[in-house]
C-alpha positions in Angstrom: -7.9 10.9 -16.4 -8.6 6.9 -16.6 -5.9 4.4 -15.8 -5.7 1.3 -18.2 -6.2 -1.7 -16.5 -3.1 -4.1 -16.3 -2.8 -6.8 -19.0 -1.4 -10.4 -18.0 1.6 -9.6 -19.5 2.1 -6.6 -17.2 2.0 -9.0 -14.3 3.4 -12.0 -15.6 7.0 -12.7 -14.8 9.9 -11.9 -17.2 12.5 -14.5 -17.7 16.2 -13.2 -18.2 18.8 -14.6 -20.5 19.6 -17.3 -18.2 16.0 -18.2 -17.8 15.5 -16.8 -14.2 12.6 -14.9 -13.2 13.2 -11.1 -13.2 11.6 -9.4 -9.9 10.4 -6.0 -10.9 8.9 -3.3 -8.6 5.4 -4.0 -9.8 5.9 -7.8 -9.3 7.1 -7.1 -6.0 4.2 -4.7 -5.1 1.6 -7.3 -6.2 3.3 -10.0 -4.2 3.0 -7.5 -1.2 -1.0 -7.1 -1.9 -1.6 -10.9 -2.2 0.4 -11.6 0.8 -0.8 -8.8 2.9 -4.7 -8.6 1.6 -5.0 -11.9 0.2 -5.8 -10.6 -3.5 -6.0 -13.5 -6.0 -4.0 -13.0 -9.1 -7.6 -12.4 -11.2 -8.3 -9.6 -8.8 -4.7 -7.9 -9.1 -4.8 -8.3 -12.9 -8.2 -6.1 -12.7 -6.5 -3.4 -10.6 -5.7 -0.1 -12.1 -2.1 1.3 -11.2 -4.0 4.0 -9.1 -5.8 1.3 -7.1 -2.7 -0.6 -6.7 -1.0 2.6 -5.2 -3.7 3.1 -2.8 -3.4 -0.4 -1.3 0.0 -0.4 -1.0 -0.2 3.1 1.1 -2.9 1.3 3.1 -0.4 -1.7 3.6 2.4 0.7 4.6 0.0 2.5 7.1 -0.9 -0.9 8.6 2.8 -1.8 8.9 3.8 1.6 10.3 1.2 1.1 13.0 2.6 -2.1 14.0 -0.2 -4.5 12.6 0.4 -8.0 12.3 -0.9 -10.8 10.0 -2.4 -13.5 12.1 -1.4 -16.8 11.4 -4.3 -19.1 10.5 
């Protein structure tokens, strides 16, 4: 079974009635991947949900192993 690619609308922030950005679980996951692995917005757009899940599992493994993100 093939996963569909994410569309721009799937990862674009949505605004509530007051105009504030709503943070969804997908938004949070994509932000974590961008921070932890340095993925760009365009790279994240091209990922399937399965790929996102694999990268999140990798990040969780590294965090549990006390990996740190070095300051550059």
